[in-house]
DRENPA-3360 file (N, C-alpha, C; in nm, 2 decimals, always signed):
BEGIN
1 = NTDTTPDP = +9.06/+13.48/+10.62/+9.08/+13.50/+10.76/+9.11/+13.37/+10.83 ~ +9.19/+13.38/+10.93/+9.23/+13.26/+11.01/+9.16/+13.26/+11.14 ~ +9.09/+13.15/+11.17/+9.02/+13.14/+11.30/+9.12/+13.11/+11.41 ~ +9.12/+13.18/+11.51/+9.22/+13.16/+11.62/+9.16/+13.12/+11.75 ~ +9.03/+13.08/+11.74/+8.95/+13.04/+11.86/+8.97/+12.89/+11.88 ~ +9.01/+12.84/+12.00/+9.02/+12.70/+12.02/+8.88/+12.63/+12.00 ~ +8.89/+12.51/+11.94/+8.77/+12.42/+11.92/+8.73/+12.37/+12.05 ~ +8.60/+12.40/+12.10/+8.56/+12.35/+12.23/+8.56/+12.20/+12.24;
9 = GAGGLDLA = +8.54/+12.13/+12.12/+8.53/+11.99/+12.12/+8.66/+11.92/+12.11 ~ +8.77/+12.00/+12.09/+8.90/+11.94/+12.07/+8.96/+11.89/+12.21 ~ +8.92/+11.95/+12.32/+8.96/+11.91/+12.45/+9.11/+11.94/+12.47 ~ +9.16/+11.89/+12.58/+9.30/+11.91/+12.61/+9.39/+11.83/+12.52 ~ +9.52/+11.84/+12.53/+9.62/+11.77/+12.45/+9.62/+11.62/+12.49 ~ +9.63/+11.54/+12.39/+9.63/+11.39/+12.42/+9.78/+11.35/+12.41 ~ +9.80/+11.22/+12.43/+9.94/+11.17/+12.44/+9.99/+11.10/+12.31 ~ +9.91/+11.12/+12.20/+9.96/+11.06/+12.08/+10.09/+11.12/+12.03;
17 = CGTCFDFH = +10.18/+11.03/+11.98/+10.31/+11.08/+11.94/+10.30/+11.17/+11.81 ~ +10.36/+11.28/+11.82/+10.37/+11.36/+11.70/+10.48/+11.31/+11.60 ~ +10.45/+11.32/+11.47/+10.54/+11.27/+11.37/+10.59/+11.37/+11.28 ~ +10.52/+11.49/+11.27/+10.56/+11.59/+11.18/+10.49/+11.72/+11.21 ~ +10.54/+11.84/+11.17/+10.47/+11.96/+11.19/+10.51/+12.06/+11.09 ~ +10.43/+12.17/+11.07/+10.46/+12.27/+10.98/+10.40/+12.40/+11.02 ~ +10.47/+12.51/+11.02/+10.42/+12.64/+11.05/+10.36/+12.71/+10.93 ~ +10.25/+12.78/+10.96/+10.18/+12.85/+10.85/+10.27/+12.95/+10.79;
25 = KFTDYLFL = +10.25/+12.97/+10.65/+10.34/+13.06/+10.58/+10.32/+13.21/+10.60 ~ +10.20/+13.24/+10.65/+10.16/+13.38/+10.66/+10.11/+13.42/+10.80 ~ +10.08/+13.32/+10.88/+10.03/+13.35/+11.02/+10.13/+13.28/+11.11 ~ +10.22/+13.36/+11.17/+10.33/+13.30/+11.24/+10.30/+13.22/+11.36 ~ +10.18/+13.23/+11.42/+10.15/+13.16/+11.54/+10.07/+13.03/+11.51 ~ +10.04/+13.01/+11.39/+9.95/+12.89/+11.35/+10.04/+12.78/+11.30 ~ +10.02/+12.65/+11.34/+10.09/+12.54/+11.29/+10.01/+12.41/+11.30 ~ +10.05/+12.31/+11.22/+9.99/+12.18/+11.21/+10.08/+12.08/+11.27;
33 = VGTEEGKI = +10.02/+11.98/+11.34/+10.10/+11.86/+11.39/+10.03/+11.73/+11.34 ~ +10.11/+11.65/+11.27/+10.06/+11.52/+11.24/+10.10/+11.42/+11.34 ~ +10.02/+11.31/+11.36/+10.04/+11.22/+11.47/+10.05/+11.07/+11.42 ~ +10.10/+10.99/+11.51/+10.12/+10.85/+11.48/+9.99/+10.78/+11.46 ~ +9.88/+10.82/+11.52/+9.75/+10.76/+11.51/+9.67/+10.81/+11.38 ~ +9.72/+10.90/+11.31/+9.66/+10.95/+11.19/+9.58/+11.08/+11.20 ~ +9.58/+11.14/+11.32/+9.51/+11.26/+11.33/+9.60/+11.38/+11.30 ~ +9.54/+11.49/+11.26/+9.62/+11.62/+11.24/+9.56/+11.72/+11.33;
41 = HKCSKHYS = +9.64/+11.79/+11.41/+9.60/+11.89/+11.50/+9.64/+12.03/+11.44 ~ +9.54/+12.12/+11.44/+9.57/+12.26/+11.41/+9.59/+12.33/+11.54 ~ +9.71/+12.40/+11.56/+9.74/+12.45/+11.69/+9.78/+12.60/+11.67 ~ +9.79/+12.67/+11.79/+9.83/+12.81/+11.79/+9.93/+12.82/+11.91 ~ +10.03/+12.90/+11.88/+10.13/+12.93/+11.99/+10.06/+13.01/+12.11 ~ +9.94/+13.07/+12.08/+9.87/+13.14/+12.18/+9.80/+13.05/+12.28 ~ +9.78/+12.92/+12.24/+9.70/+12.83/+12.33/+9.79/+12.70/+12.35 ~ +9.85/+12.69/+12.46/+9.95/+12.58/+12.48/+9.88/+12.45/+12.53;
49 = SQYLETYE = +9.76/+12.46/+12.57/+9.69/+12.34/+12.63/+9.57/+12.30/+12.55 ~ +9.54/+12.35/+12.43/+9.42/+12.32/+12.36/+9.45/+12.33/+12.21 ~ +9.38/+12.24/+12.13/+9.39/+12.25/+11.98/+9.29/+12.34/+11.93 ~ +9.32/+12.41/+11.82/+9.22/+12.49/+11.75/+9.12/+12.39/+11.67 ~ +9.17/+12.28/+11.62/+9.09/+12.19/+11.55/+9.17/+12.06/+11.54 ~ +9.09/+11.95/+11.53/+9.15/+11.82/+11.51/+9.08/+11.75/+11.39 ~ +9.16/+11.71/+11.30/+9.11/+11.64/+11.17/+9.14/+11.49/+11.18 ~ +9.03/+11.41/+11.16/+9.05/+11.27/+11.16/+9.10/+11.24/+11.02;
57 = AHHMAVYA = +9.23/+11.26/+11.00/+9.28/+11.27/+10.86/+9.31/+11.13/+10.80 ~ +9.38/+11.05/+10.87/+9.43/+10.92/+10.81/+9.41/+10.80/+10.90 ~ +9.42/+10.68/+10.84/+9.40/+10.56/+10.92/+9.53/+10.51/+10.98 ~ +9.65/+10.56/+10.94/+9.78/+10.52/+10.99/+9.86/+10.65/+11.01 ~ +9.99/+10.63/+11.05/+10.07/+10.75/+11.08/+10.08/+10.85/+10.97 ~ +10.08/+10.98/+11.01/+10.09/+11.09/+10.92/+10.24/+11.12/+10.91 ~ +10.30/+11.12/+10.79/+10.44/+11.14/+10.77/+10.48/+11.28/+10.74 ~ +10.38/+11.36/+10.68/+10.42/+11.50/+10.65/+10.29/+11.58/+10.64;
65 = VRWNNFHP = +10.30/+11.71/+10.69/+10.19/+11.81/+10.67/+10.26/+11.93/+10.62 ~ +10.20/+11.99/+10.52/+10.26/+12.11/+10.45/+10.16/+12.21/+10.42 ~ +10.17/+12.33/+10.47/+10.09/+12.44/+10.43/+10.13/+12.48/+10.29 ~ +10.03/+12.52/+10.21/+10.05/+12.57/+10.07/+10.13/+12.70/+10.08 ~ +10.22/+12.72/+9.98/+10.31/+12.84/+9.98/+10.24/+12.96/+9.93 ~ +10.11/+12.95/+9.88/+10.04/+13.07/+9.83/+9.90/+13.09/+9.90 ~ +9.83/+12.98/+9.90/+9.69/+12.99/+9.95/+9.69/+12.97/+10.11 ~ +9.64/+13.07/+10.18/+9.65/+13.06/+10.33/+9.56/+12.96/+10.40;
73 = RVFASCSA = +9.46/+12.90/+10.33/+9.38/+12.80/+10.39/+9.41/+12.66/+10.36 ~ +9.50/+12.64/+10.26/+9.52/+12.50/+10.21/+9.65/+12.44/+10.27 ~ +9.63/+12.31/+10.30/+9.75/+12.23/+10.34/+9.74/+12.09/+10.28 ~ +9.85/+12.02/+10.28/+9.85/+11.88/+10.23/+9.90/+11.79/+10.34 ~ +9.86/+11.66/+10.33/+9.91/+11.56/+10.43/+9.94/+11.43/+10.35 ~ +10.03/+11.35/+10.41/+10.05/+11.22/+10.35/+10.07/+11.12/+10.47 ~ +10.05/+10.99/+10.43/+10.05/+10.89/+10.54/+10.09/+10.75/+10.50 ~ +10.12/+10.67/+10.60/+10.14/+10.53/+10.57/+10.02/+10.46/+10.51;
81 = DWTVKIWD = +9.91/+10.52/+10.52/+9.78/+10.46/+10.46/+9.77/+10.47/+10.31 ~ +9.88/+10.51/+10.25/+9.89/+10.52/+10.10/+9.83/+10.64/+10.04 ~ +9.78/+10.74/+10.12/+9.71/+10.85/+10.06/+9.79/+10.98/+10.08 ~ +9.76/+11.07/+9.99/+9.79/+11.21/+10.00/+9.65/+11.28/+10.00 ~ +9.64/+11.38/+10.09/+9.51/+11.45/+10.10/+9.54/+11.60/+10.10 ~ +9.45/+11.68/+10.03/+9.46/+11.82/+10.02/+9.34/+11.88/+10.10 ~ +9.37/+11.97/+10.19/+9.27/+12.02/+10.28/+9.25/+12.17/+10.27 ~ +9.13/+12.22/+10.30/+9.10/+12.36/+10.33/+9.08/+12.35/+10.49;
89 = HNYNEPMF = +9.16/+12.43/+10.56/+9.16/+12.41/+10.71/+9.03/+12.45/+10.77 ~ +8.94/+12.51/+10.70/+8.81/+12.55/+10.76/+8.71/+12.43/+10.75 ~ +8.75/+12.32/+10.68/+8.66/+12.20/+10.66/+8.73/+12.08/+10.73 ~ +8.64/+11.99/+10.78/+8.69/+11.87/+10.84/+8.72/+11.76/+10.75 ~ +8.67/+11.77/+10.62/+8.69/+11.67/+10.52/+8.79/+11.72/+10.42 ~ +8.87/+11.63/+10.36/+8.97/+11.67/+10.26/+8.90/+11.71/+10.13 ~ +8.96/+11.81/+10.06/+8.91/+11.85/+9.93/+8.94/+11.75/+9.82 ~ +9.06/+11.69/+9.83/+9.11/+11.59/+9.73/+9.18/+11.48/+9.81;
97 = TFDLGNSV = +9.16/+11.36/+9.76/+9.23/+11.24/+9.82/+9.29/+11.16/+9.70 ~ +9.42/+11.13/+9.71/+9.49/+11.05/+9.61/+9.55/+10.92/+9.67 ~ +9.51/+10.81/+9.62/+9.57/+10.68/+9.67/+9.68/+10.65/+9.58 ~ +9.81/+10.65/+9.63/+9.93/+10.63/+9.55/+9.98/+10.48/+9.56 ~ +9.90/+10.39/+9.62/+9.93/+10.25/+9.61/+10.04/+10.20/+9.70 ~ +10.10/+10.29/+9.78/+10.21/+10.25/+9.87/+10.22/+10.36/+9.98 ~ +10.29/+10.32/+10.08/+10.31/+10.42/+10.19/+10.38/+10.55/+10.14 ~ +10.33/+10.66/+10.17/+10.37/+10.79/+10.12/+10.46/+10.86/+10.23;
105 = GDVVWSPY = +10.59/+10.87/+10.19/+10.69/+10.92/+10.29/+10.69/+11.07/+10.30 ~ +10.65/+11.15/+10.20/+10.66/+11.29/+10.20/+10.57/+11.35/+10.09 ~ +10.52/+11.47/+10.12/+10.45/+11.55/+10.02/+10.50/+11.69/+10.04 ~ +10.52/+11.76/+9.92/+10.58/+11.90/+9.92/+10.51/+11.98/+9.81 ~ +10.47/+12.10/+9.85/+10.42/+12.20/+9.75/+10.53/+12.26/+9.68 ~ +10.51/+12.29/+9.55/+10.62/+12.36/+9.47/+10.62/+12.50/+9.52 ~ +10.74/+12.57/+9.50/+10.75/+12.71/+9.54/+10.71/+12.81/+9.43 ~ +10.66/+12.76/+9.32/+10.63/+12.85/+9.21/+10.48/+12.83/+9.16;
113 = SATVFGAV = +10.41/+12.74/+9.21/+10.27/+12.72/+9.17/+10.19/+12.67/+9.29 ~ +10.07/+12.73/+9.31/+9.98/+12.69/+9.42/+9.92/+12.55/+9.40 ~ +9.92/+12.50/+9.28/+9.85/+12.38/+9.24/+9.94/+12.26/+9.21 ~ +10.07/+12.28/+9.22/+10.17/+12.18/+9.19/+10.23/+12.12/+9.32 ~ +10.23/+11.99/+9.34/+10.29/+11.93/+9.45/+10.35/+11.80/+9.41 ~ +10.45/+11.75/+9.49/+10.51/+11.62/+9.47/+10.50/+11.53/+9.59 ~ +10.51/+11.40/+9.57/+10.51/+11.30/+9.68/+10.60/+11.19/+9.64 ~ +10.65/+11.12/+9.74/+10.74/+11.00/+9.72/+10.68/+10.89/+9.80;
121 = TDDGQVHI = +10.69/+10.77/+9.74/+10.63/+10.65/+9.80/+10.74/+10.54/+9.83 ~ +10.71/+10.45/+9.92/+10.80/+10.34/+9.96/+10.85/+10.25/+9.84 ~ +10.77/+10.25/+9.73/+10.81/+10.16/+9.62/+10.91/+10.23/+9.53 ~ +10.97/+10.35/+9.58/+11.08/+10.41/+9.50/+11.03/+10.51/+9.39 ~ +10.90/+10.55/+9.40/+10.85/+10.64/+9.30/+10.83/+10.78/+9.34 ~ +10.85/+10.87/+9.25/+10.82/+11.02/+9.26/+10.69/+11.05/+9.18 ~ +10.60/+11.12/+9.25/+10.47/+11.15/+9.18/+10.46/+11.31/+9.18 ~ +10.44/+11.36/+9.06/+10.42/+11.51/+9.05/+10.28/+11.54/+9.00;
129 = FDLSQEKY = +10.21/+11.62/+9.07/+10.07/+11.66/+9.04/+10.06/+11.81/+9.01 ~ +9.97/+11.84/+8.92/+9.93/+11.98/+8.90/+9.78/+11.98/+8.89 ~ +9.71/+12.02/+9.00/+9.57/+12.02/+9.01/+9.50/+12.10/+8.91 ~ +9.57/+12.21/+8.85/+9.51/+12.29/+8.75/+9.50/+12.23/+8.62 ~ +9.58/+12.12/+8.60/+9.59/+12.05/+8.47/+9.51/+11.92/+8.48 ~ +9.53/+11.85/+8.59/+9.47/+11.72/+8.60/+9.44/+11.69/+8.75 ~ +9.31/+11.68/+8.79/+9.27/+11.68/+8.93/+9.28/+11.54/+8.99 ~ +9.30/+11.44/+8.91/+9.28/+11.30/+8.96/+9.41/+11.21/+8.95;
137 = VPLCQQSV = +9.49/+11.24/+8.86/+9.61/+11.15/+8.84/+9.74/+11.24/+8.83 ~ +9.86/+11.19/+8.86/+9.98/+11.27/+8.85/+10.02/+11.30/+8.70 ~ +10.08/+11.41/+8.68/+10.14/+11.44/+8.55/+10.26/+11.35/+8.52 ~ +10.33/+11.31/+8.63/+10.45/+11.23/+8.62/+10.45/+11.13/+8.73 ~ +10.49/+11.01/+8.70/+10.51/+10.91/+8.80/+10.63/+10.82/+8.76 ~ +10.74/+10.83/+8.83/+10.86/+10.77/+8.79/+10.94/+10.70/+8.90 ~ +10.99/+10.58/+8.87/+11.07/+10.51/+8.97/+11.21/+10.57/+8.96 ~ +11.27/+10.60/+9.08/+11.40/+10.66/+9.09/+11.50/+10.58/+9.16;
145 = VQKKKTKV = +11.46/+10.47/+9.23/+11.55/+10.38/+9.29/+11.51/+10.24/+9.27 ~ +11.59/+10.14/+9.31/+11.55/+10.00/+9.29/+11.44/+9.96/+9.39 ~ +11.34/+9.90/+9.34/+11.23/+9.86/+9.42/+11.27/+9.75/+9.52 ~ +11.21/+9.75/+9.64/+11.23/+9.65/+9.74/+11.37/+9.66/+9.81 ~ +11.46/+9.74/+9.76/+11.59/+9.76/+9.82/+11.61/+9.90/+9.89 ~ +11.54/+10.00/+9.83/+11.56/+10.13/+9.88/+11.42/+10.20/+9.88 ~ +11.40/+10.27/+9.99/+11.28/+10.35/+10.00/+11.31/+10.50/+10.00 ~ +11.24/+10.57/+9.91/+11.25/+10.72/+9.91/+11.16/+10.78/+10.01;
153 = NHLVFNKH = +11.21/+10.88/+10.09/+11.13/+10.93/+10.20/+11.13/+11.08/+10.22 ~ +11.20/+11.15/+10.13/+11.20/+11.30/+10.13/+11.21/+11.35/+10.00 ~ +11.14/+11.47/+9.98/+11.14/+11.54/+9.85/+11.15/+11.69/+9.88 ~ +11.22/+11.76/+9.79/+11.22/+11.91/+9.80/+11.24/+11.97/+9.66 ~ +11.16/+12.08/+9.63/+11.18/+12.15/+9.51/+11.28/+12.26/+9.53 ~ +11.36/+12.28/+9.42/+11.45/+12.40/+9.42/+11.37/+12.52/+9.39 ~ +11.40/+12.63/+9.46/+11.32/+12.75/+9.44/+11.34/+12.83/+9.32 ~ +11.46/+12.80/+9.25/+11.50/+12.89/+9.14/+11.52/+12.81/+9.01;
161 = YPVILVGD = +11.54/+12.68/+9.02/+11.57/+12.60/+8.90/+11.47/+12.48/+8.89 ~ +11.45/+12.42/+8.77/+11.36/+12.31/+8.76/+11.42/+12.18/+8.80 ~ +11.45/+12.18/+8.93/+11.52/+12.06/+8.99/+11.45/+12.02/+9.12 ~ +11.45/+11.89/+9.15/+11.40/+11.84/+9.28/+11.51/+11.75/+9.34 ~ +11.52/+11.75/+9.47/+11.60/+11.65/+9.54/+11.52/+11.55/+9.60 ~ +11.56/+11.42/+9.60/+11.49/+11.31/+9.66/+11.59/+11.24/+9.75 ~ +11.54/+11.22/+9.88/+11.63/+11.15/+9.97/+11.57/+11.01/+10.00 ~ +11.66/+10.91/+10.03/+11.62/+10.78/+10.05/+11.67/+10.73/+10.19;
169 = DRGNALTL = +11.63/+10.61/+10.22/+11.66/+10.55/+10.36/+11.80/+10.50/+10.37 ~ +11.88/+10.51/+10.27/+12.02/+10.47/+10.27/+12.11/+10.59/+10.28 ~ +12.05/+10.71/+10.30/+12.13/+10.83/+10.31/+12.17/+10.90/+10.18 ~ +12.12/+10.86/+10.07/+12.15/+10.92/+9.94/+12.05/+11.03/+9.91 ~ +12.10/+11.13/+9.83/+12.02/+11.24/+9.78/+12.03/+11.24/+9.63 ~ +11.92/+11.22/+9.56/+11.92/+11.22/+9.41/+11.87/+11.35/+9.36 ~ +11.94/+11.40/+9.25/+11.90/+11.52/+9.19/+11.83/+11.49/+9.06 ~ +11.71/+11.54/+9.04/+11.63/+11.51/+8.92/+11.58/+11.64/+8.86;
177 = KLSPNLRK = +11.59/+11.65/+8.73/+11.54/+11.76/+8.65/+11.40/+11.74/+8.60 ~ +11.32/+11.84/+8.63/+11.18/+11.84/+8.58/+11.17/+11.85/+8.43 ~ +11.08/+11.78/+8.37/+11.06/+11.79/+8.23/+10.99/+11.92/+8.19 ~ +10.99/+11.96/+8.07/+10.93/+12.09/+8.03/+10.79/+12.11/+8.07 ~ +10.71/+12.01/+8.06/+10.56/+12.02/+8.09/+10.54/+12.03/+8.24 ~ +10.64/+12.01/+8.33/+10.63/+12.02/+8.47/+10.69/+12.15/+8.52 ~ +10.74/+12.23/+8.44/+10.81/+12.36/+8.49/+10.77/+12.48/+8.41 ~ +10.64/+12.48/+8.35/+10.59/+12.59/+8.28/+10.59/+12.72/+8.36;
185 = CLKDKAYS = +10.55/+12.71/+8.49/+10.53/+12.82/+8.58/+10.67/+12.90/+8.60 ~ +10.78/+12.82/+8.59/+10.91/+12.89/+8.61/+10.94/+12.99/+8.50 ~ +10.88/+12.97/+8.38/+10.90/+13.06/+8.27/+10.80/+13.17/+8.26 ~ +10.69/+13.16/+8.34/+10.58/+13.25/+8.33/+10.61/+13.37/+8.43 ~ +10.65/+13.48/+8.37/+10.69/+13.60/+8.45/+10.56/+13.67/+8.50 ~ +10.45/+13.64/+8.45/+10.32/+13.71/+8.49/+10.26/+13.65/+8.62 ~ +10.31/+13.54/+8.66/+10.24/+13.48/+8.78/+10.27/+13.56/+8.91 ~ +10.18/+13.56/+8.99/+10.19/+13.63/+9.12/+10.12/+13.55/+9.23;
193 = RENEVAKM = +10.14/+13.59/+9.35/+10.07/+13.52/+9.46/+9.92/+13.54/+9.44 ~ +9.87/+13.65/+9.41/+9.73/+13.67/+9.39/+9.67/+13.58/+9.28 ~ +9.74/+13.57/+9.17/+9.69/+13.48/+9.06/+9.69/+13.33/+9.11 ~ +9.80/+13.30/+9.19/+9.80/+13.16/+9.23/+9.69/+13.13/+9.33 ~ +9.66/+13.22/+9.42/+9.55/+13.20/+9.52/+9.42/+13.19/+9.44 ~ +9.40/+13.27/+9.34/+9.28/+13.26/+9.27/+9.26/+13.13/+9.19 ~ +9.38/+13.08/+9.14/+9.38/+12.95/+9.07/+9.34/+12.84/+9.17 ~ +9.39/+12.84/+9.29/+9.36/+12.73/+9.38/+9.21/+12.75/+9.43;
201 = EKLLELVR = +9.17/+12.87/+9.45/+9.04/+12.90/+9.50/+8.93/+12.85/+9.40 ~ +8.96/+12.86/+9.27/+8.87/+12.81/+9.17/+8.85/+12.66/+9.18 ~ +8.96/+12.59/+9.21/+8.96/+12.45/+9.23/+8.88/+12.41/+9.35 ~ +8.90/+12.48/+9.46/+8.83/+12.45/+9.58/+8.68/+12.47/+9.56 ~ +8.64/+12.57/+9.49/+8.49/+12.59/+9.46/+8.43/+12.48/+9.39 ~ +8.51/+12.41/+9.30/+8.46/+12.30/+9.22/+8.43/+12.18/+9.30 ~ +8.50/+12.16/+9.41/+8.49/+12.03/+9.49/+8.42/+12.05/+9.62 ~ +8.39/+12.17/+9.66/+8.31/+12.19/+9.78/+8.17/+12.15/+9.77;
209 = EPPEETAA = +8.10/+12.11/+9.88/+7.96/+12.07/+9.87/+7.88/+12.19/+9.83 ~ +7.80/+12.17/+9.72/+7.71/+12.28/+9.68/+7.60/+12.30/+9.78 ~ +7.54/+12.42/+9.80/+7.43/+12.44/+9.89/+7.31/+12.36/+9.85 ~ +7.23/+12.31/+9.94/+7.11/+12.23/+9.91/+7.01/+12.32/+9.84 ~ +6.96/+12.26/+9.73/+6.86/+12.33/+9.65/+6.72/+12.33/+9.72 ~ +6.65/+12.44/+9.71/+6.52/+12.45/+9.77/+6.43/+12.37/+9.69 ~ +6.35/+12.28/+9.76/+6.26/+12.20/+9.69/+6.15/+12.28/+9.61 ~ +6.12/+12.24/+9.49/+6.03/+12.31/+9.41/+5.89/+12.29/+9.46;
217 = N = +5.81/+12.39/+9.45/+5.67/+12.38/+9.50/+5.59/+12.30/+9.40;
% end
């Protein structure tokens, strides 16, 4: 369920510059806004003067926020502070944090798996993660442009083929084919949204704070 009540502590809208936004995939009035100061605001089209929630997400500008294509509570963010973070929007702290060692220009969820996402960094590298296979390091990390001369800043998955497009700051778009270990889900005819949601939910349960144990008598 999606909470649509404004956060009393969020206050009115501030004057921080917005840098990116994304509309929820299943709730059409809900959207996220990333800011230059590193905050992320959860907003509703029903409330034009107040945020639903504000996340103290990053230490520098937020370059992308992306709702997961399957799980309704999960979103990803990336920043100039070198990190990608995975969030459950009901919590103020990230579920996962990845330090990629350089400014992260974009993060994108795959269209065929709830746990696969990609990111690009200023040092010309593409990083592909699958949280269901490895929760802490990318399955693939590859340089696609010459370092120090070109920065990659955008990434998109093809919805039907094992291909990604990578854009750089010189106006070029590179086409890259995913290796077989990164495109297993495309061949799996049994996958469904319900299965993908359950797969992500299992991961979230592993990283959430466990309830405090009652002290033994």
